[in-house]
N, C-alpha and C positions, 0 to 999 in steps of 0.2 A: 155636304153634298154639291155646293158651288152657289152661283148667284143664281138668282130668279134669269130666266132664260124662257125666251117665246118661238114660236115654231107659228108662220101664220100660212096657209095657202092661198091659191087664188079664188077659191071660193069664200073666201074672208073666213073659214072656220079657223078655229083660233085653242093651239094649246099650248098650257103653261107648265114648264118642268124645269130643271137646271142643268147649270151648263156643265160639261166636261169638254176636256179637251182647250183647246186655244177659245181665248175672250177674242170677241168681236161680232164677225155677220158674216152669213154667206148666205147668196141664194141657189137654186136648180132647181130641175122637172125633181118631184120626191116620189120615190117607186118603193117596193117592198121587197123582199129577201126572204127567201123561209129556208133557207140555210140553218143548222143548228151550230155549225165549226164552219171554221176557214176565213173568219170575221179579216185578217188580215190580207189573205189572197182574193177580197171582193175588194178591200179598200183600195189596195195595190192593183186591181185591174183597169186598164186603160179604157178601157168602154165604159166606167161610169163614169167618164169625166164629163160634166157637165149638170150630174145627177146628186142628190142628195138621197140615202140610201137607209132604208130603214129595216132594222132586223126584227122577224117577225118572234126569235127564241129571248126568251124574258130575260138572263143573264149573258153579258158579251163581256169579253174580256177574261175570262177565270182561268188560260192558260197563257195570257202574256203574249206578248209577241217576240221577234228576232229578227236576227238578218239574213236570213236563210228563207224564210217561208213570202218573198215578196214575188210578183209577179210580173216586177216590170221595174229599169230603172227610175231614179228619182224619186221612187217613196209615193205617198198616197196619190190617187188620181180623183177620187171622188171628192166632191166638194162639200160634203160633209155626212154625219152620222148623226143615227136616232135610233136608240136602246131604250128599251125599259129598264134596267138597270146596268152600271159598267163597273163589273170586278173592278176595287182598287187594289186585292192581293193576289194575284194570281200565283197559280202552284205548279210550275211546270219545270222539266231541266233542262229543258232548253232555253227558258224565258231570259230575253235581258232587261226586261224594262215592262210597264203596263201598259195595257191600249191609250190608256188616258195621257199616260208619258209621251208612247208613241206619236198621236195629235199635236200634242203641244208641241212638241220638235219641228211638225209638218207643218203648222201653224194651220190646222184644220179645226172647225168649230162643228161641237155636237151639243145635243142636247137631251137627257136621260131624264128618268123620272116622272114620263107620260104614260097615256094607256096609251104602249104601241097595237093595240088587239083595237081598240077604237080606231086606231090610224091608219090599220091594216086595210077592216070591214070602210071606211070610209074611202080610200081608194078605191078598195076593188068595188064598189058600186057607182062611185061618182069620176074612177078613171085615174090614171096618175096625173099631177098637175106642177105647176110652178109650185115654188114654197122657198120660204126666207127662214133661217134659225139667227137669232138676236141675242146677244147677253150685254148688247150695249145702249137698246134702244126699247124702252117698255111701252111706248103706244104702239097698240096693235093697228089702228089705223093710219097711221105714218108707215109701220112695214107693209100694211095691204097695196099701199100707193107703189112704194116700189118694186113689187109683185105683181103689179099689173102693169107697169111701166115697164117692163123685163118684156123682149120680143117671141121670148120662149125658145128651145134648145134647137129646133130645127132651121133657125136664123143662123145657126154660127157653124163654122166647121172645127170641128173638135179633131179632127185627125189631124191636122196640122200641127197641132198643138202637143200631140204625144208620140208621134214618129217622128222614130228615128231620125240624125239631120247629117250620119254620115256612113256610109256602107261599111258593115262588119262580115265576120266569118263567126261561125258559132256549130261547136263542135261538142257540148255537153248533155250528155243522157239525162233518165228518171235518176232518181234517188235509188237506191239499192242497201238496204241494212242488213248492216254484219252482226251477227251475234255470235258470242262466245260465251265459254262457260269460265265463270268468276268462283269467287273464295275457294282459291285453290284449286285440285280437284274432284270438291264433291259436288261439284253439276248444280249446287243448290242457288247459285245466284245468275244471272243474264249480264253482259255488260256492252253496250252497245255502242259497237267502233266508228260507226257511222256511214257515212254512202260513200260507193263508188260510179263510177262511171260505165255501162257495159259496152264493150267495142261492137261495131256495125254491125248487120248482118251481113253483109257480103263488103271482104276486103275492096273493093274497089268499089263503093255506094254511088248510086244516083246522085248529081248535083242538079238542088232545087234553090231558085233564086225566091227568095221570100220578100213580098209587097206588106209594109209594117204600117197597116192605117192603126195600128194601136194592140201590137200581138202581145199576149201572154207568153211569158219565158214558159210553159208548162208543153204550152204545142211545139216550139224547138226542141224542145228534148225528148217529148215522142219522137218528131221525127226526125231526130238522131238513131234514135232506137231502132225507128221503123228501115235506115238505111241509108239515109241522105245523109249528103255534107251542104251545108247550109249557109248561103249569102244572104242577109240581109239587106232591102233597101229600103231609102226613103221613098213614103208613099208618092211623090209627084216623080218619079224617075220616070223619065219617057219609056212608053214599049220599045223602043229602036234600041235603046243604048242596054235594057236588059237581054234582046234576039241576040245584042253584039256578044254576050257574054255564053252565048252556047249551051244554056242549062239542059236538064233532061225534063225541066218541069218546073210549075210555079205555082206558088201559095196564095192566094188569098187572102190577108188574116182578118180577124176579130178586127175591134174599133168602137170605137162612140159616135155617136148622133144621126142624124137623117143621111138614109144611103144618096138619097136624089141631090145634097150639096157634095157629093165628093163625085163631082164631074170628071174631074181628072182621072181618078181610079176609074170609073165605067168606060171612058174613052181608052185608056190603057186597055184595059181586060178585052175590047172589042178588039182589039188590033192581036192581043195573042191569042184566041178562039180561034182553034186550027191550026196555028203552027206550034202550038205545043198542050199537053196535058196540064191541063189547070183543075186544081182542087180549090174551094171555097169551104171559109170555117165563117158564121155568123154575117158581120158586115161584108164582109167576101161573098157569103153566098148569095146577099142582095145587090151587091154590086154586080155578081154574075151574073143576076136575073136581069137586071135593066140594061147590060152589055151586050143580050141575047134579046133584046127589045118588048119585055116583059116589065110590068108595074110591080112596086111596092107599098104597103098599106101599113098605119101605124095599129096596133091591137090598144085597147084601152085603158088595160093597167101592164102590159107586158110581162115578160117571163124570167124571173129572176128568183132561182135558185138549184138545191141541189135533190129533187124530188120528183122529176117531172116524169113522167113515162110515154115511152116512146115507142111506136110499134115499126120496125124494119118490113116494108110490106114484102121484099124478096123471101125473106127467110121465115115470116112469121111472128120472129121474137120481138117481148118486149124487153125494152130496156129503159134502165131509168138513170135520169142525164141530168148533167150540170147546164146550167140554162141563165143568158143572160143577152135580151134582146127587147124593144120596143117595137121594132118593123117585121113584117113579113114579106115573103115572097109570093104574088098571085101565080100559081101554076097556071093555071085556065088560060093566062093572060100570054106565054110564051108560044100558046099555038101546035102544038105538037110537036114542038123540038124537044122536050123535054118529057121524058119520064117519072112520076112522082115515087120518092121512093123511104120517106118518111115520114109520119103523121104524127103529132100530139094526141094522147088520149087524152089530156083534161080539158082541151075546150075544141080537138079535131083539127087544128090549124097545121098547114105543111110545113114541114121542117126536112125535106133534102131533094136536091130531084139529082138527076143522070141525064146526059144530052145521049140522043138515041143513035147519033152517027158519029160522034168525037169523041176521045176523051177527057174528059168534063165530068166534074159531077161535086158535089157541095152539101153541106151541111148547116143546118141550121142554129143546133145544139152545141154544145162543147166537149167534143168526144175528149179531150185532155184531162177534164177536171178542172181541180185546181183550183178550188176545192170541187169535193162531190165523187161520186161514186166512178168506176172505170169500167161500163159495162160497152162501154162503146170506143173503146180504146183501139179494138180491131180497126175502124174504119182509116188508121194512117196504114197500116201493113197492105188494106184493100185499095189505097189507091195504089200502091208502088208495084201490086202485084198488077194492076191498070196496067202501068209502063212497062213492066214485063213482058205483057202479053202482047201489045204495041210491039215492044223491040224483038218478039222472036220471027 
């Protein structure tokens, strides 16, 4: 099962387990994710940069990994991975390797064979905190010293590490599975042919420019399906350069870390509000809140998983959503500029807002899923309708 490995939290709590993935040591903020599947998408989500992810489901890796179920280029973005049991013998027709092999190739350190339920309860009761995983050092006191010497993820701008370095175009839609009858003409089998990209809803789609603060590919796929042609920009691109492109709308994407560190994103968003329709997701939602003069605050242990009920206050509909964030916007701090649109039914936190006068709205959860349920996918077409109404 691997060599002895330690997980040491900043409050001195120690867990002993076995190594899986790469050898060595890694440090990050330890959080827990309640999704039962989608571990590859989670690991490659740039929003997890700076964090060590704990999966609450007991067995992880049972269907392996492949080159298609990733959410960003460049492989794994999480700093480390914690599981109860890492499956060494995956079974799935799409699998190209095991999770352990994938982590080894990506030089990502993991720990297994620990009580992840106890760890999750500890994080829930005492809050997310810095931690270190090491298969190289067996002295917990030395590891604790390293954790305490770390300034915390709020001291870093991880967006600059995960954002694209160059402008690019995106035109691929969501996966659409095609099934045909197999076994001759008997119809007793199904042959999975693969995926196709649907045509845009409009032969002349609206042009959207995307600020990449750490964007997931599934956001781009869903925007493409909603009828947008997409140009993706590095996070630090000046708003003036964006406006020279004359787009129809702007997306502020998801991404890692403390939104208050992303001062250039906040300043650019402030310059765009009132000039273009603006849509924000997760970190983009928080950046919008700061750009409009509001404040953000950090949750005790964050929201990470694919089972969070969120109420759409306009329709009364409850949607099960995918979530990955540590910070929230204080809607009251915006002093009547926006209306609250969504609320998390787990803890009552505020999850969406709409400007009362301008074509600006944002959500804290992830309507694109990847992984998770698709209850909120209509939000992408909702933003398009906002643009259409403004152009009418």
